LUMGUKE-813650 format. One line per 5 residues: number of its first residue (from 1); for each residue x, y, z of N, C-alpha, C, O. Coordinates in Angstrom, 2 decimals, padded with zeros to 5 digits. Layout:
BEGIN
NUM = X:Y:Z:X:Y:Z:X:Y:Z:X:Y:Z  ...
END
This chain:
BEGIN
1 = -026.53:110.97:057.97:-026.00:112.31:058.67:-026.16:113.42:057.85:-025.63:114.46:058.23  -027.03:113.43:056.38:-027.13:114.34:056.11:-028.61:115.08:056.43:-028.92:116.28:056.45  -029.44:113.79:056.66:-030.71:113.07:056.98:-031.25:114.21:058.18:-032.15:115.06:058.20  -030.12:113.72:059.22:-029.87:114.41:060.43:-029.91:115.85:060.71:-030.64:116.43:061.52  -028.79:116.49:059.73:-028.84:117.90:059.81:-030.38:118.53:059.32:-030.92:119.38:060.02
6 = -030.99:118.08:058.14:-032.16:118.34:057.78:-033.44:118.45:058.62:-034.34:119.29:058.67  -033.10:116.80:059.57:-033.93:117.07:060.76:-033.72:117.69:061.50:-034.77:117.62:062.14  -032.95:118.52:062.15:-032.43:119.34:063.28:-033.09:120.62:063.08:-033.66:121.26:063.97  -032.94:121.07:061.47:-032.55:122.59:061.19:-034.57:122.61:060.62:-035.07:123.71:060.41  -035.08:121.87:060.53:-036.62:121.90:060.08:-037.23:121.79:061.56:-038.29:122.41:061.71
11 = -036.76:121.14:062.63:-036.65:121.12:064.24:-036.77:122.24:064.54:-037.90:122.52:064.95  -036.01:123.09:064.53:-035.34:124.72:064.97:-036.16:125.77:064.48:-036.68:126.67:065.14  -036.25:125.47:062.78:-036.92:126.51:062.01:-038.30:126.14:061.26:-038.48:126.27:060.05  -039.04:125.77:062.02:-040.73:125.37:062.01:-041.20:126.21:061.77:-041.10:127.24:062.44  -041.93:126.09:060.63:-043.10:127.53:060.65:-043.66:128.06:061.04:-044.81:127.69:060.83
16 = -043.55:129.28:061.89:-044.43:129.82:062.72:-045.26:130.64:062.22:-045.19:131.03:061.06  -046.40:131.10:063.28:-047.50:131.61:062.52:-047.61:133.36:062.16:-047.24:134.23:062.95  -047.96:133.52:061.31:-048.24:134.78:060.79:-048.99:134.65:059.77:-049.55:133.61:059.40  -049.04:136.33:058.99:-050.09:136.58:058.10:-048.81:135.99:056.71:-047.59:136.19:056.63  -049.75:135.26:055.79:-048.98:134.34:055.09:-048.97:135.77:054.00:-049.82:136.66:053.92
21 = -047.77:135.61:053.26:-047.32:136.25:052.49:-047.01:135.43:050.93:-047.20:134.23:050.75  -046.50:136.37:049.90:-047.42:135.91:048.78:-046.06:134.65:048.54:-046.06:133.54:048.00  -044.92:135.49:049.27:-043.46:134.29:048.64:-043.79:132.71:049.23:-043.15:131.71:048.90  -044.90:132.73:050.16:-044.84:131.75:050.63:-045.32:130.47:050.07:-046.54:130.60:050.00  -045.03:129.44:049.69:-045.39:128.39:049.13:-044.14:127.25:048.14:-043.05:126.81:048.51
26 = -044.71:127.09:047.09:-043.75:126.41:046.35:-043.21:126.75:045.01:-044.07:127.42:044.44  -042.31:126.60:044.36:-041.56:127.52:043.42:-040.94:126.62:042.34:-040.80:125.42:042.58  -040.66:127.01:041.46:-039.58:126.63:040.65:-038.39:127.36:039.62:-038.87:128.19:038.84  -037.62:127.25:039.58:-036.64:128.44:038.60:-036.11:127.27:037.88:-036.49:126.10:037.89  -034.97:127.97:037.13:-033.94:127.35:035.94:-032.71:128.15:036.18:-032.56:129.13:035.45
31 = -031.74:127.87:037.16:-030.11:128.80:037.28:-029.57:129.00:036.03:-029.99:128.53:034.98  -028.46:129.80:036.21:-027.40:129.69:034.80:-027.08:128.91:034.28:-026.50:129.13:033.21  -027.26:127.70:034.68:-026.38:126.46:034.06:-027.43:125.94:033.76:-027.16:124.78:033.46  -028.83:126.18:033.63:-030.12:125.45:033.39:-030.41:124.52:034.05:-031.25:123.84:033.45  -030.17:124.16:034.92:-030.79:123.48:035.91:-031.95:123.79:036.86:-032.30:124.77:037.52
36 = -032.46:122.43:036.63:-034.60:123.07:037.63:-033.60:122.55:039.20:-032.79:121.74:039.64  -034.62:124.04:039.57:-034.44:124.13:040.97:-035.59:124.04:042.07:-035.82:125.22:041.81  -036.36:123.80:042.88:-037.23:123.94:043.69:-037.04:124.92:044.78:-035.92:125.40:044.97  -038.24:125.33:045.66:-038.12:126.31:046.95:-039.32:125.77:047.40:-040.20:125.52:046.58  -039.49:125.56:048.56:-040.46:125.61:049.43:-039.88:126.82:050.91:-039.16:126.89:051.91
41 = -040.80:127.50:050.09:-040.62:129.01:051.62:-041.80:128.78:052.34:-042.91:128.57:051.86  -041.50:128.82:053.46:-041.92:129.21:054.51:-042.52:130.36:055.68:-043.30:131.13:055.12  -042.43:130.52:056.52:-042.11:131.88:057.21:-041.05:132.16:057.68:-040.67:133.31:057.92  -040.40:131.12:057.89:-039.10:131.62:058.38:-038.11:130.37:057.79:-037.03:130.43:058.36  -038.15:129.73:057.22:-036.87:128.95:056.55:-037.75:128.50:055.04:-038.98:128.47:054.96
46 = -036.47:128.04:053.50:-036.73:127.95:052.72:-035.93:126.41:052.09:-034.73:126.43:051.83  -036.59:125.42:051.93:-036.42:123.80:051.24:-036.00:124.51:050.16:-036.55:125.43:049.54  -034.67:123.81:049.97:-034.35:124.27:048.54:-033.76:122.82:048.11:-033.19:122.09:048.93  -033.97:122.45:046.66:-033.60:121.39:046.43:-032.30:121.56:044.92:-031.80:122.68:044.77  -032.08:120.97:044.42:-031.52:121.54:042.89:-030.76:120.09:041.92:-029.72:119.47:042.15
51 = -031.47:119.97:041.16:-031.23:119.26:040.09:-029.52:119.25:040.07:-029.41:118.03:040.11  -028.71:119.53:040.05:-026.77:119.61:039.62:-026.85:118.61:040.67:-026.69:117.42:040.39  -027.18:119.19:042.39:-026.91:118.31:043.05:-027.91:117.78:044.04:-028.64:118.71:044.38  -028.27:116.57:044.68:-029.46:115.84:045.01:-028.95:116.06:046.81:-028.04:115.51:047.43  -029.85:116.95:047.20:-029.85:117.19:048.28:-030.32:118.09:049.35:-029.71:118.97:049.95
56 = -031.64:117.63:049.46:-032.55:118.88:049.93:-032.14:119.81:050.72:-031.79:119.11:051.67  -031.87:121.13:051.11:-030.90:121.41:051.75:-032.38:122.87:052.77:-033.37:123.30:052.17  -032.05:123.23:054.15:-032.98:123.89:054.35:-032.28:125.12:054.76:-031.23:124.96:055.39  -032.77:126.64:054.44:-031.64:127.61:055.18:-033.24:128.88:056.06:-034.43:129.15:055.96  -031.94:129.20:056.87:-033.21:130.25:057.51:-033.14:131.28:056.99:-032.09:131.90:056.79
61 = -034.67:131.76:056.58:-034.78:133.63:055.91:-035.75:134.03:056.99:-036.23:133.41:057.93  -035.90:135.48:056.48:-037.04:136.60:057.50:-037.15:137.29:056.63:-036.33:137.99:056.04  -038.94:137.04:056.40:-039.43:137.79:055.22:-040.46:139.03:055.85:-041.18:139.00:056.84  -040.26:139.84:055.10:-040.71:141.48:055.86:-041.06:142.13:054.80:-040.13:142.55:054.11  -042.50:142.43:054.31:-043.36:143.36:053.37:-042.74:142.74:052.23:-042.81:141.51:052.16
66 = -042.01:143.51:051.11:-041.37:143.17:050.12:-039.71:143.18:050.04:-039.05:143.55:049.07  -039.23:142.71:051.26:-038.17:142.05:051.78:-038.17:140.95:051.83:-039.21:140.31:051.74  -036.92:140.38:052.01:-036.40:138.82:052.51:-035.04:138.75:052.94:-034.38:139.62:052.37  -034.61:138.29:053.46:-032.99:137.97:053.65:-032.89:136.02:054.14:-033.62:135.19:054.67  -031.75:136.09:053.64:-031.83:134.15:053.80:-029.97:134.49:053.90:-029.12:135.18:053.34
71 = -030.13:133.19:055.34:-028.52:133.10:055.21:-028.31:131.48:054.68:-029.16:130.60:054.80  -026.75:131.30:053.98:-026.75:130.69:053.06:-025.09:130.66:053.24:-024.29:131.58:053.39  -024.89:129.05:053.16:-022.92:129.41:053.38:-022.52:130.10:053.50:-021.81:130.74:052.73  -022.99:130.40:055.22:-022.32:131.79:055.93:-022.19:133.07:055.54:-021.35:133.90:055.90  -023.51:133.22:054.41:-023.77:135.16:054.23:-025.00:135.03:054.49:-025.66:134.00:054.66
76 = -025.41:136.51:054.55:-026.49:136.87:054.25:-027.03:137.14:052.95:-026.22:138.07:052.85  -027.51:137.18:052.11:-028.12:138.24:051.37:-029.66:138.66:051.54:-030.56:138.16:052.21  -029.65:139.58:050.83:-031.13:140.45:050.93:-031.66:140.96:049.52:-030.90:141.37:048.64  -033.21:140.88:049.39:-033.37:140.64:048.50:-034.73:141.20:048.21:-035.41:140.61:049.05  -035.38:141.81:047.68:-036.11:142.63:047.33:-037.08:141.64:046.19:-036.86:141.20:045.06
81 = -038.28:141.58:047.14:-039.57:140.69:046.04:-040.52:141.46:045.39:-041.35:142.21:045.89  -040.25:141.12:043.88:-041.60:141.85:043.53:-042.13:141.10:042.45:-041.57:140.66:041.46  -043.76:141.02:042.96:-044.75:140.37:042.32:-044.50:140.57:040.94:-044.08:141.67:040.57  -044.74:139.46:039.97:-044.79:139.87:038.70:-046.80:139.66:037.98:-047.50:140.46:037.35  -047.07:138.27:038.45:-048.21:137.62:038.30:-048.81:136.73:039.56:-048.17:137.04:040.57
86 = -049.61:135.94:039.79:-050.52:135.53:041.09:-049.39:134.64:040.80:-048.61:134.81:041.73  -048.93:133.81:040.02:-047.70:133.05:039.53:-046.35:132.82:039.64:-045.62:131.86:039.88  -046.16:134.53:039.26:-044.87:134.32:039.07:-044.20:135.20:039.99:-045.02:136.05:040.33  -042.84:135.44:040.68:-042.01:136.42:041.59:-040.91:136.68:040.82:-040.60:135.88:039.95  -040.08:137.95:041.05:-038.71:138.37:040.65:-038.10:138.60:042.02:-038.40:139.64:042.61
91 = -037.33:137.81:042.53:-035.94:138.21:043.46:-035.04:139.05:043.14:-034.66:138.70:042.02  -034.35:140.15:043.52:-033.73:140.83:042.99:-032.95:141.69:044.20:-033.33:142.46:045.09  -031.90:141.26:043.86:-030.19:142.55:044.94:-029.18:143.02:043.87:-028.80:142.46:042.84  -028.97:143.82:044.24:-027.46:144.16:043.48:-026.64:142.88:042.71:-026.07:143.21:041.67  -026.54:141.88:043.00:-025.60:140.69:042.61:-026.66:140.12:041.85:-026.22:139.53:040.86
96 = -028.06:140.08:041.99:-028.56:138.53:041.64:-030.22:138.71:040.85:-030.73:139.68:041.41  -030.85:138.34:040.16:-032.06:138.33:039.40:-032.61:137.13:039.33:-032.27:136.17:038.64  -033.69:137.26:040.27:-033.96:135.36:039.93:-035.41:135.30:040.17:-035.98:135.53:041.24  -036.09:134.87:038.71:-037.13:134.66:038.58:-037.63:133.15:039.02:-036.99:132.13:038.78  -039.08:133.20:039.80:-039.79:132.02:040.35:-041.14:131.89:039.46:-041.93:132.75:039.06
101 = -041.10:130.67:039.33:-042.11:130.34:038.78:-043.41:129.58:039.95:-042.73:128.72:040.53  -044.48:129.52:040.40:-045.25:128.90:041.11:-045.66:127.40:040.78:-046.32:127.13:039.78  -045.04:126.04:042.08:-045.27:124.66:040.98:-047.22:124.73:041.63:-047.74:125.31:042.58  -047.65:124.00:040.75:-048.99:123.72:040.02:-048.95:122.69:042.03:-049.82:122.85:042.88  -048.27:122.18:042.10:-048.13:121.16:043.58:-047.63:121.13:044.03:-046.47:120.79:043.79
106 = -048.30:121.64:045.54:-047.41:121.75:046.58:-045.80:121.07:047.57:-046.00:120.98:048.78  -044.57:120.70:047.16:-043.59:120.07:047.80:-043.93:119.68:049.31:-043.72:120.50:050.20  -044.21:119.01:049.47:-044.88:118.04:050.49:-043.70:118.90:051.93:-042.52:119.19:051.74  -044.38:119.11:053.10:-043.46:119.28:054.20:-042.98:118.24:054.97:-043.66:117.22:055.10  -041.64:118.38:055.62:-040.69:117.21:055.97:-041.74:116.50:057.14:-042.23:116.91:058.19
111 = -041.83:115.05:056.31:-042.38:114.15:057.64:-040.56:113.45:058.51:-039.71:112.64:058.14  -040.71:114.39:059.81:-039.72:113.86:060.22:-039.68:112.55:061.14:-038.76:112.09:061.82  -041.13:112.05:060.88:-040.87:110.83:061.32:-040.91:109.80:060.67:-041.26:108.67:061.01  -040.48:110.23:059.58:-040.45:109.59:058.19:-039.79:109.69:056.99:-040.12:109.49:055.82  -038.51:110.15:057.70:-037.49:111.13:056.82:-036.99:110.27:055.69:-037.12:110.58:054.50
116 = -036.36:109.09:056.16:-036.29:108.34:054.46:-037.35:108.18:053.30:-037.09:108.30:052.11  -038.70:107.87:053.88:-039.84:107.74:052.81:-040.27:108.91:052.58:-041.13:108.99:051.71  -039.78:110.31:053.34:-040.43:111.21:052.68:-039.16:112.18:051.45:-039.36:113.05:050.60  -037.95:111.51:051.90:-036.69:111.75:050.79:-036.92:111.01:049.69:-036.65:111.49:048.59  -037.54:109.51:049.80:-037.74:109.02:048.46:-038.78:109.59:047.82:-038.60:110.03:046.68
121 = -039.97:109.67:048.41:-041.22:110.31:047.43:-040.81:111.65:047.08:-041.28:111.91:045.97  -040.09:112.67:047.57:-040.04:113.80:047.25:-038.79:113.80:046.36:-038.69:114.68:045.50  -038.32:113.35:046.42:-036.97:112.91:045.23:-037.78:112.32:043.62:-037.67:112.71:042.46  -038.40:111.43:044.13:-039.53:110.95:042.79:-040.05:112.17:041.98:-039.82:112.43:040.80  -040.89:112.93:042.97:-041.89:113.65:042.56:-040.88:114.95:041.95:-041.06:115.35:040.80
126 = -039.78:115.56:042.87:-038.85:116.45:041.96:-038.19:116.03:040.22:-038.27:116.72:039.20  -037.48:114.51:040.41:-037.39:114.29:039.56:-038.69:114.36:038.41:-038.62:115.21:037.52  -039.29:113.88:038.46:-040.72:113.51:037.88:-041.06:115.27:036.75:-041.06:115.52:035.54  -041.31:116.14:038.11:-041.16:117.83:037.65:-040.24:117.87:037.01:-040.47:118.07:035.81  -039.00:117.74:037.36:-038.04:118.29:036.47:-038.18:117.73:035.33:-038.45:118.58:034.48
131 = -038.14:116.78:034.97:-038.47:116.09:033.36:-039.52:116.95:032.64:-039.32:117.69:031.67  -040.55:116.75:033.23:-041.62:117.73:032.37:-041.59:118.82:032.02:-042.35:119.13:031.10  -040.54:120.04:032.72:-040.22:121.06:032.39:-039.16:120.96:031.23:-038.12:121.60:031.37  -039.28:120.41:030.40:-037.79:119.84:029.28:-037.18:121.40:029.16:-035.95:121.39:029.03  -037.75:122.66:029.17:-036.81:123.60:028.40:-036.65:124.06:029.66:-037.70:124.61:029.98
136 = -035.70:124.12:030.70:-035.39:124.63:031.60:-033.94:125.16:031.25:-032.80:124.71:031.13  -034.60:126.35:031.16:-033.24:127.59:030.55:-033.38:128.54:031.17:-034.48:128.59:031.74  -032.68:129.42:031.34:-032.63:130.54:031.87:-033.97:131.33:031.26:-034.09:131.67:030.08  -034.87:131.51:032.25:-036.07:132.67:031.77:-035.30:134.10:031.09:-034.18:134.52:031.37  -035.95:134.49:030.45:-035.41:135.96:030.27:-036.30:136.74:030.94:-037.53:136.78:030.80
141 = -035.41:137.52:031.86:-036.41:138.40:032.77:-036.72:140.06:032.10:-036.08:140.90:031.47  -038.36:139.88:032.78:-038.37:140.86:032.44:-037.80:142.51:032.45:-036.78:142.75:033.10  -038.39:143.48:031.83:-037.50:144.56:032.19:-037.23:144.98:033.51:-038.02:145.10:034.45  -035.67:145.24:033.46:-035.03:145.46:034.61:-035.92:146.99:035.32:-036.38:147.87:034.59  -035.99:147.01:036.55:-037.08:147.73:037.33:-036.05:148.71:038.31:-034.91:148.38:038.62
146 = -036.53:149.62:038.61:-035.23:150.61:039.27:-035.83:150.01:041.07:-036.89:150.48:041.46  -035.47:149.54:041.51:-036.30:149.42:042.90:-035.82:149.56:044.01:-036.11:148.87:044.99  -034.94:150.60:043.98:-034.11:151.76:045.15:-033.55:150.74:045.94:-033.71:149.53:045.73  -032.94:151.20:046.78:-031.90:150.35:047.98:-033.33:149.56:048.82:-034.49:149.92:049.02  -032.48:148.29:049.17:-033.12:147.32:049.87:-033.10:148.12:051.13:-032.11:148.85:051.19
151 = -034.10:148.19:052.42:-033.86:148.60:053.41:-033.30:147.58:054.23:-033.51:146.38:054.03  -032.40:148.17:055.39:-031.53:147.07:056.43:-031.96:146.92:057.28:-031.16:146.51:058.13  -033.59:147.11:057.83:-033.48:146.95:058.90:-034.35:145.91:059.84:-035.22:146.09:060.70  -033.60:144.56:059.19:-034.01:143.39:059.55:-033.48:143.05:061.01:-032.29:143.38:060.98  -033.73:142.63:062.10:-033.06:142.08:063.20:-032.14:140.84:062.83:-032.80:140.07:062.13
156 = -031.13:140.47:063.01:-030.42:139.44:062.68:-031.09:138.30:063.16:-031.79:138.01:064.13  -030.47:137.52:061.73:-031.46:135.69:062.44:-030.72:135.25:063.53:-029.60:135.74:063.67  -031.20:134.25:064.51:-030.37:133.87:065.11:-030.25:132.23:064.90:-031.32:131.63:064.99  -029.27:131.59:064.67:-029.13:130.57:064.23:-029.18:129.65:065.49:-029.05:130.47:066.39  -029.29:128.46:066.05:-028.97:128.06:067.72:-027.98:126.85:067.49:-028.01:126.00:066.60
161 = -026.97:127.03:068.68:-025.98:126.47:068.47:-026.03:125.04:068.64:-026.04:124.76:069.84  -026.08:124.00:067.86:-026.52:122.75:068.02:-025.60:122.01:068.85:-025.77:120.81:069.06  -024.54:122.74:069.39:-023.87:121.58:070.03:-024.14:121.92:071.23:-023.40:121.28:071.98  -024.99:122.75:071.93:-025.39:122.59:073.37:-026.76:121.50:073.51:-027.46:121.30:074.50  -026.83:121.09:072.58:-027.93:120.00:072.47:-027.66:119.25:073.14:-026.50:118.83:073.13
166 = -029.04:118.49:074.44:-028.36:117.36:075.29:-028.55:116.09:074.52:-029.54:115.61:073.97  -027.31:115.69:074.64:-026.77:114.65:073.56:-028.70:113.34:073.98:-029.23:112.63:073.12  -029.10:113.47:075.18:-029.97:112.23:075.05:-030.97:112.49:074.20:-031.83:111.64:074.39  -031.36:113.40:073.16:-032.53:114.13:071.94:-031.58:113.78:071.25:-032.22:113.44:070.26  -030.30:113.56:070.93:-029.76:113.05:069.58:-029.40:111.88:069.29:-028.17:111.85:069.18
171 = -029.93:110.77:069.08:-030.08:109.32:068.47:-028.95:109.50:067.10:-028.76:108.56:066.33
END
């Protein structure tokens, strides 16, 4: 069932064509519990996987200049994107500061035609990368910057009502 939900979300939130933002791509981080996390940002969604609970998940996002918002677990969070270098970004809002480090290899795009094989391959690659980053601890943040207010001029993210799908498309 999880695989089916992932497939539907990827189909509905497939990457759209727009100019590429620095955020777009594959990133890693350590959370405050020292767990390894990977993100693959696309124009309108993010693929998220964590060592603590293995189940790759996608969330709709909207990237706009130096901010983005994400809808996850029934709430919307807005972040300011602060480039630190070509290979590191800081995501900031009033509650969180997240340091992302660019992965040296891209997380593969979900293969909806061979989802089981994709999941198996991605999990093996994820576990390998996680074990290679042996000191996964919360990376110290650079000095906190006064980033000002995060503008709230985003349009609402429209999440399709999956119950309206024609049952002939659902197997």
